[in-house]
N, C-alpha and C positions, 0 to 999 in steps of 0.2 A: 513674321515670316516674309514680309515684303523686304525688310532689311537684309535678310539672308538670301534674297532672290529665289525663294521657294514659290512665291506667288507674285504676279505682277499687277493684280487687281486687288485693291484694298476696300472695295465697296462692300458694305454689309448686304449679304444676299437676303436677309430677312426684311430689312427696312430701307435699303438703298442709300443709307448715309454714306458719304464719301470715304470715311476712314473707319474701318472696323478694328477696334482695339479690344483688349481683354476688358478694360473698364467699360467700353461701349457694350460689350456682350452682357456683362454682369449688372450694369446699372442704367445705361442709357437706352438700349434697344427697347422698343415697346413691349416685346415679349417679357423681358426682365422686369420692367416697370409693372406690368400686369401681374406678374408672379409675386413680387414684393408687396404690392398693394393688396392682393388677395389675402396675404398672410398678416396684413396690417403692420408691416415692418417699414418704418419710414427710411427712405434712401434719397439721396440727391444725385441727379444725373451727372453732375460735374465731379463726382468723387473719383479719385484714383483707386486702383485695386487695393492699395495699402489701407484704405479706409475701412476695409472689412474688419480689421482688428479693433477698430474704434466704435463700431456699432454697438449700442447699448440695447439690451433686451427690453422690449416693451413689457408692460406689466402682465400681459396675458401669456407670456412665454417664460418658462423656468430659466433662471439665469445660469444655473449650473449646466455646463457643457454647451452653452449657447454658441460658442465659437464652432463647435462640431456641427450643430444644427445649421449654422450659416454655410459651412462648407458643403454639407449635404444639399442644401438648397442651390448653391452655386453649381454643383455638379449636375443637378437636374436642369438648371437653366442652360448649361453648356450642352447637355445631351439633347435638349429640345432644339437648340440651334443647329446641332449637327444632323439631327433627323430631318430638319427642313432642308439643309444644304445638300446632304449626301443621299437622302432617300426621297427627296421632293415630297415630303409628307408634312403637311401643316398640322402637326400635333396640337391638340387643343390644350388650353390651360388646365382643364379638368383632368385630362389624361396625364399631364405632367405632374400635377399635384397627387394623383393616385399612385403614380410610379414612385414618387418621393415618399409617400406614406408607406407603401409596401417595403421600400428599402429601409425606412425608419424602423419598421417593425423588426426587420432582420438585424439592424444595428443594435436594437434594444437587447438582443440576446448577448451582445458582447459587453454590455455595461455591467458594472458590479451589481450584485443582487439587490443591494439597498437602493440603487438608482434606477431600477427598471421602470418605476413610475414616470420617470422623465420621458422615456421613449413613448410611453402611453399618452402622456400629455402632448408630445409632438404629433402623434398620430391623430389625436383629437383636434388639434389646431389645423392640421392639413385637411382633415375631413370636413371641418366646418368652413374651410376656404373654398371647398368644391361647390 
């Protein structure tokens, strides 16, 4: 957005790091690191966004549809950041995990019948991270 002159300030409003990038929001910002840590998904702060496709599922998370699970998690990290910036609301990690779990339940309805247990496993993982 800074390159397109939409914003002139690139400081992260969450942690005050000088340059807020998509990779920063998803991997480097303390809110993101807290989220991934709670789910026991190892990430590295210096990863580019493209690293998402290379993350391997830990043994406690089903490998089928793991990429979808990661995208759902990224979406909620992004929403948490936006709530802080646009609503001045410091949403807690537990609230974010609960919202992610609620949406996971809904996404489960879209999975093929034989794969519904995957969404149940995701809900269990998110609940235990709370």
